[in-house]
C-alpha positions in Angstrom: -17.4 157.3 130.2 -16.3 153.8 131.1 -12.8 152.6 130.5 -12.4 149.9 127.8 -12.0 146.3 129.0 -8.4 146.3 127.9 -7.7 149.4 130.0 -9.5 147.9 133.0 -7.4 144.7 132.7 -4.2 146.7 132.3 -5.0 148.7 135.5 -5.9 145.4 137.4 -2.8 143.4 136.3 -0.3 146.2 135.5 -1.2 149.2 137.7 2.2 150.8 137.4 2.6 150.1 133.7 5.8 148.1 134.2 4.8 145.1 132.2 3.5 147.2 129.3 6.8 149.2 129.3 8.8 145.9 129.3 6.8 144.5 126.4 7.3 147.7 124.5 11.0 147.6 125.1 11.3 144.0 123.9 9.2 144.8 120.8 11.6 147.6 120.0 14.6 145.3 120.5 13.0 142.8 118.1 12.4 145.5 115.4 16.0 146.8 115.9 17.4 143.3 115.4 15.8 143.2 111.9 12.9 140.7 111.9 9.4 142.0 112.1 7.4 140.1 114.7 4.0 141.2 115.7 2.8 140.0 119.1 -0.9 139.4 119.0 -1.2 138.3 122.6 1.3 138.6 125.5 -0.2 136.1 127.9 -2.3 132.9 128.0 -1.4 132.3 125.2 1.7 134.2 124.2 1.3 134.6 120.4 3.3 136.2 117.6 3.2 136.2 113.8 5.2 137.5 110.9 6.2 137.1 107.3 9.1 135.3 105.7 10.9 136.8 102.7 9.2 134.3 100.4 5.8 135.5 101.5 5.0 132.6 103.8 3.6 133.5 107.2 4.9 132.2 110.5 2.9 131.8 113.7 4.2 131.2 117.3 2.1 130.2 120.2 2.9 129.3 123.9 0.2 128.0 126.2 -0.4 125.1 128.7 3.2 124.3 129.1 4.0 123.9 125.3 5.1 126.2 122.5 5.1 125.7 118.7 6.3 127.6 115.7 4.6 126.9 112.4 5.0 128.3 108.8 2.3 128.5 106.2 2.5 126.0 103.2 2.3 128.8 100.6 2.9 132.6 100.4 0.1 134.5 102.2 -1.2 131.2 103.6 -2.5 130.6 107.1 0.4 129.7 109.4 -1.9 128.6 112.2 -2.6 125.4 110.3 0.9 125.4 108.6 3.8 123.1 108.9 5.2 122.9 112.5 8.8 123.8 112.3 9.6 123.4 116.0 7.9 122.8 119.4 9.0 122.6 123.0 8.2 123.1 126.7 6.9 126.4 127.9 8.0 126.7 131.5 6.2 130.1 131.7 2.9 128.3 131.1 1.6 130.9 128.6 3.4 134.0 130.0 6.6 133.7 127.8 8.6 136.9 127.7 8.8 138.6 124.3 12.7 138.3 124.2 12.4 134.5 124.6 9.9 134.3 121.7 12.2 136.4 119.5 15.1 134.1 120.4 13.1 131.0 119.5 11.9 132.4 116.2 15.4 133.5 115.2 16.9 130.1 116.2 14.4 128.1 114.1 14.0 130.5 111.2 17.6 131.6 111.5 19.0 132.2 108.0 15.7 133.2 106.5 15.3 136.9 106.0 12.1 138.3 107.4 10.2 141.1 105.8 10.0 144.6 107.2 7.0 145.4 109.3 4.0 146.2 107.1 2.8 149.9 107.1 
């Protein structure tokens, strides 16, 4: 049986599992800090999403030297096309570490309470 494409890529780019372990560690740190942030992609682009306490969604994306954080206009709405809350330079060029993403999200959504991770 052939390995899945994801497993093939993981073996090619992370043969020792160090990157995967580091991403898992940062995800655990983010959950322990309180907010729920789901990383949908870790590189090219780095993407994350989550839900604010009022039901609006947020979306983070870093690629091609830029990052942006957007929030949906209404509860349950699509944050990809939402209001841009903040943007900046991505010196990692799409390989932004998860702890940096968490810091950016917390900085710009600061006092807003984020919902628990959905089950």
